[in-house]
N, C-alpha and C positions, 0 to 999 in steps of 0.2 A: 506480601503479593502486591504486584504493581502492574500498570497497564499504561503504556506510553503512546499507543496509536489510537486516538479518540477524536471525534469530530464533533462540532457543535453548530449552532445557528450561524456562526460566523462564516461557515462554508456550507456544506451539504448535510449537517447534522440537524437533529430535531429538538435538542435541549440547549438551554442556556449553559455556559460555562459553569455557573454556580451549581445548577442542578446535577451536572456531572460530578462535581467535587462532593456534593452531599450524598450522591448514591455511592461513591467511592468510600466514603466515611462509614455509611451504613453497611457496606459489604466488608468492612474491616481491613481495607487496603492500607498500606503503608506509604504509597507514592502513586500519584496520578499525574499523567502528563497530557495536556491537551495539545493537539498537533493538527490544526486545521490546514486545509489545502492552500498552498502558496498561490499567489496571484498569477494567472496566465492570461495574457493580453489577448489571445486568439479564442478563448473559451472562458467567459466570465460567469458561466451558468453554475458552476459548482464551487468555485473557490472564494478566498477572502477577497472582498472588494478593495481595490487599491486605496480608497479613502477610509477604510476601516481597519488597516493594518496597525496603526499606532494605538487605536482603541483597544484592538484585540490584545496587544501586549500589555497595555495599562490595566485591563480587567483581569487578565491572568495574574499579573503582580499583586493586585488588590486582593484576590483570592488567596494567594500565597501567603500574604500577611494575616488576613482575617482568620484562616484556618491552620496556621503554623503549629499550633500545639495539638492538632488532631491528625494532620496528614501533610506530607511533602507535596506541594503543587509545582510542577515544571511547566514552562512555556516552550513548546517545540513547534515544528511546522513540518508538514509533509511536502517536500520540495519537489515539484514535478520536474522531470529532465529537461523540459523546455522552458521552464520558468527563469526569468532573468532577475527576480528579486534577491536582494542581499539576505544572508542568513546569519551574519556575524553575532547578532545580539540575541539569539535563541539559545535556550538551554541544550538542545539537541535538534538534529535534523534527520528526517526520514526521507531517503531518496527513492522516488518512484517513477515508473514509466507507465503513463496510462494511454497514450497514444503515440503515433509515429508520424513524423513529417515526410511526405513523400512528394517531391517536385513541388513543394510549396503548399500542399494540401494535406489535410488531417486524415489519417487513417486511424479510426477509433478501434481501441483493444477492449475497453471494458463499459462502453456506453450501453449497447444492446446487441442482442443476437443479430438482428436485422443490419446494424451498422458493421458489425463484425463481418457479416457475409458480404456486404458491399465492399468493404476494404479488400478482402480476398479478391473479389471479381473485378474491381476497378483498378486497384493499385498494383495488385500482384498477379494478374493475368489468370485468375482461378487457382493459383498454386499456394495453398495454405502453408506449405513448408517454406516456401520463399518469405512469406509473412512472418512465420516463427523465426526464421534465421535473422531477419532484420530486427525483430523485437528483441531476441537474445543478444544481438550485436550491439543494441543500444542499452540494454541492461548491464551488459559487461562494462560499460563506460559510465555507469550512474554515479560511482564513488567520485570518479575523477570530475565529473560535470557538476555535481551537487555538493560535494564535500560532506556527504552525509555520514552520520554515525551508525545508522542502521538501515539496511537494505529492505525496502518494502515490497511484500508480496511477490517474491522473485518469479513465480510462473503464473502471474495474473492472466496470461495468455490463455489459460485453461478454463477461464471463468464460465464460458457458455458451452463447453464441451460435453456437459451432462444435463439431463433433465431429471431433477430430483423426484418430481412428481410421478413421472412415468418409469423411472429407473433406466431410461435410455442413456448410453454412454457413447463417447467417440462420435459425437454429432458432427463435428467439424475435421477432426484429425485423429490419428492413431498415435498415442503418447509413446508407443514403443517403436515407432517409425525410425529407421536410422538416421534420417536427416533432422528430425526433430530431437532425438537424443544427443546427436552431435553438436547441435546448436546450444542446447542448455549446458552440456558439459564444457563447452568452450567458454561459456559465461562464467560458469562456476570457477574454472581454472584461472581466469582473469581477476576475479573478485576475491578468492581466497587470500592472496598475498596482502591485501589492504588491511587484513585483520578486523574488518567491520563485522558487526553482528547482522546475521540473516534472520528475519522474522519467521516465526511460526504463526501465521496469521489465520485466525477463525472466522474473519468477516464474511467470507463466502458462505460458511455454514450458517452463520446467524441469520443472513438474508434469505436462506433456502435455496441458493444457487448451487451449492457444492455439499457433498457428503463428506470431504476431508478438507483439511487446511491447506493453505499455500505454504511451502511448496509441497509437492506430492512425496509420499513416503520414499519413493526411489530417489528423488532429488536429495531429500533430507539425508538419506543414508550416504550418498555420494559426497555431500558437504561434509559430514561428520568424519567420513574416512580420509578426507583431505585436510582435516584439522580445522574446520570452520566451527563457529559457535553460534548459538541461537538465543532469541529473546521471544517470549511469547507476546502477541499482540491481538487485541480483539477487532481492531479497526471499527470500533463501535460508532454507530450513527445514532444510537439511541441509548440513554443512560442505562437501561436494564440489561444492555448486552455487554457491559464492562466485564472483562475476564471471562468472555464466553467460552465454555468448555475447556478451560485451562486445566481442569482436574483430570480430563479425559487422556 
């Protein structure tokens, strides 16, 4: 059992890297990968600070050596599409799209429902499907741009489309709408030939935002049908959420 998408206090997680490693050992895992958010100059609120990058790598290397007889520890990074930081000396890279740049401004995909609505209205003239098309067009290029080994939460665009508490669905868009389906299918078709792994990411479930993982079952089936492969990821921001619902 392994989990390679995990965040710590070096970005927007709640635990020290060593606390993550100790929890992984407690859970009987064979491999744990720390993959904090890459530095993004235009949004420093959630990512590794630029002056902490080397410290981050050094700390993971220390833990790798300290616990080498109990678990394999890897040093990864979740590289945002718009990050310019080099990734050559990480063990692996997760490539993700968290926002879009539109005419020099940031259109937030996963910050909050309010900012998602603002992006639709301000940058896409109220057309949520135009927003989706631009999002998946960007996701289609994520391997090329980031050089990633793993494609992060492919349909993160769906993060705020349901309210788990009330059971309300399709808050912002209909996932069966022809334009939405065509947009994600085009991205799948572009990414399959790269041979990179797609996540089955349970992070939205752990945070109480979603009832199902990223990507949706329909998208998962399409990826499988076209020869794509998956890796389970918790996207954990708390130690107790390592391998969240992997058994489901």
